[in-house]
C-alpha positions in Angstrom: 96.9 130.0 87.9 93.1 130.4 88.5 90.9 127.9 90.4 89.5 126.9 87.2 93.1 126.1 85.7 94.7 124.2 88.7 90.8 121.9 88.5 91.7 121.7 84.8 95.1 120.4 85.5 94.1 118.4 88.0 91.6 116.6 86.2 94.0 116.3 83.4 96.4 114.5 85.3 94.2 112.1 86.9 92.6 111.2 83.6 96.3 110.3 82.3 96.4 107.7 84.8 92.8 106.6 83.9 93.9 103.9 81.5 96.2 102.6 84.6 93.0 102.5 86.9 90.6 101.2 84.8 93.2 98.1 84.5 93.7 97.9 88.1 90.8 98.0 89.3 90.0 94.6 87.8 92.9 93.3 90.0 91.0 94.6 92.9 87.7 93.1 92.0 87.0 91.7 95.6 86.9 94.7 97.1 83.8 97.0 97.0 83.5 99.7 94.4 83.7 102.4 96.8 87.2 101.1 98.5 88.8 100.4 95.0 88.1 104.0 94.1 89.7 105.5 96.9 92.8 103.1 96.8 92.9 104.0 92.9 92.9 107.8 93.8 95.5 107.4 96.6 97.9 105.1 94.3 97.5 108.2 91.8 98.1 110.7 94.4 101.6 108.8 95.3 102.6 108.8 92.2 102.4 112.4 91.9 104.0 113.3 95.2 107.3 111.8 93.0 107.0 114.4 90.9 105.6 116.9 93.4 107.7 116.9 96.2 111.3 118.1 96.6 114.0 115.7 98.8 117.5 117.1 99.7 120.0 115.4 97.4 121.1 113.2 100.3 118.0 111.0 100.4 118.4 110.0 96.9 120.5 107.2 96.1 123.0 107.7 93.1 121.9 108.7 89.4 119.8 106.3 87.9 118.8 104.6 91.3 115.0 104.1 91.7 113.0 106.2 93.7 111.4 103.8 96.5 107.6 104.0 97.4 107.1 101.6 100.6 103.9 100.4 101.7 103.2 99.0 105.2 101.2 95.7 105.0 98.5 94.9 104.9 98.6 96.3 101.0 95.5 98.5 100.3 96.3 98.9 96.7 96.0 95.6 95.0 98.2 95.7 92.1 97.0 99.3 91.2 100.1 101.2 92.3 102.2 99.0 90.4 100.3 99.5 87.6 100.4 103.2 87.6 104.6 103.2 88.2 105.3 101.0 85.6 108.0 102.0 82.8 107.1 105.9 84.6 110.2 107.8 85.4 110.6 110.4 87.5 113.7 112.7 87.3 115.4 110.0 85.5 114.5 107.5 88.0 112.4 104.6 88.1 110.2 103.9 90.4 110.2 101.0 92.9 107.3 99.8 95.2 108.1 98.1 98.4 105.4 96.1 100.4 106.9 95.8 104.0 106.0 95.0 107.5 108.7 96.5 109.9 110.1 99.9 110.1 113.5 98.7 109.5 112.2 97.9 105.6 111.4 101.4 104.9 115.3 102.3 105.1 116.5 103.9 101.6 112.4 104.8 100.6 111.7 108.2 99.8 108.0 107.8 100.5 106.4 105.7 103.2 102.6 105.0 102.8 101.0 103.7 106.2 97.4 102.4 106.0 95.2 102.7 108.8 95.0 99.1 108.8 98.5 98.9 109.5 98.3 100.0 113.3 102.0 101.3 113.2 101.9 104.7 112.4 103.1 106.4 115.9 106.1 103.8 115.8 106.7 104.9 112.2 106.7 108.8 112.5 108.9 108.3 116.0 111.8 106.5 114.2 111.5 108.4 111.0 110.7 111.8 112.4 113.0 114.6 110.7 114.5 112.1 108.2 114.0 113.2 104.3 111.1 110.2 103.6 107.5 111.6 103.3 105.2 109.7 105.8 101.6 109.3 104.2 99.0 108.2 106.1 95.0 108.4 106.1 93.7 110.4 108.7 93.9 113.8 110.4 95.5 111.9 113.4 98.3 110.9 111.6 99.0 114.3 110.7 98.7 115.4 114.6 101.0 112.5 115.6 103.6 114.1 113.4 102.9 112.6 109.8 103.5 115.0 106.6 100.7 114.0 104.4 97.2 112.7 105.2 95.2 111.1 102.3 91.4 111.5 103.9 88.3 110.2 102.5 85.6 113.1 102.7 82.6 111.8 100.9 83.3 110.6 97.7 86.5 112.8 97.2 90.0 112.0 99.0 91.5 115.4 100.5 94.8 115.9 101.1 96.4 117.5 104.2 100.1 118.4 104.1 101.9 119.7 107.6 104.2 122.1 105.6 106.1 122.6 108.9 107.2 118.6 109.4 107.6 118.7 105.9 110.4 121.5 105.8 111.8 120.2 109.0 112.9 117.2 107.7 114.4 119.0 104.5 111.4 118.6 102.0 109.4 120.8 100.1 106.1 120.5 98.2 105.3 122.4 95.2 103.3 125.1 95.0 100.9 123.1 92.0 100.6 120.4 95.3 99.9 123.0 98.0 97.3 124.7 96.0 95.4 121.2 95.9 96.1 120.6 99.5 94.7 122.0 102.8 98.0 122.8 104.8 98.6 123.0 108.4 101.3 124.2 110.7 102.2 125.0 114.1 98.3 124.6 115.1 97.9 121.1 114.0 94.1 120.9 113.0 
């Protein structure tokens, strides 16, 4: 796939979530516009990770059970994440959003999002390291500390950084489509 086609595919993917994002921005009207846009984009990425990350069978509950995304409080998304995943199925599974305050509450989640404002990323990484849980944070330091994916704001964009080694040690992998959009790091952590 050419770079142009990748950009077109990605633009189309984000456009498909545009209706949800338009409605969701009303729910977070008190936040500055740039922050609303940033977290709407990050919410769309979290949804798309459910489609482009492969988990081992042991990480998924029984057939038809939801795929769970846990978000540490404080919730930076407002209602946008719930609106994006509403009525969506991934591999025949609905998506469930949980808002949590403690790492023990992340049990059963396939994705855990740790906003910078949570100030608990190191504890969570240590506790969930090596388990098939996609740990997503918001800065390069998160990757250096053992996180798997960072959604980093760079100007007007949100960049994806993936530590493929950490992801694979936990028995997961990212699709080639996702890897083409991301900056990948490995043994030589940033």
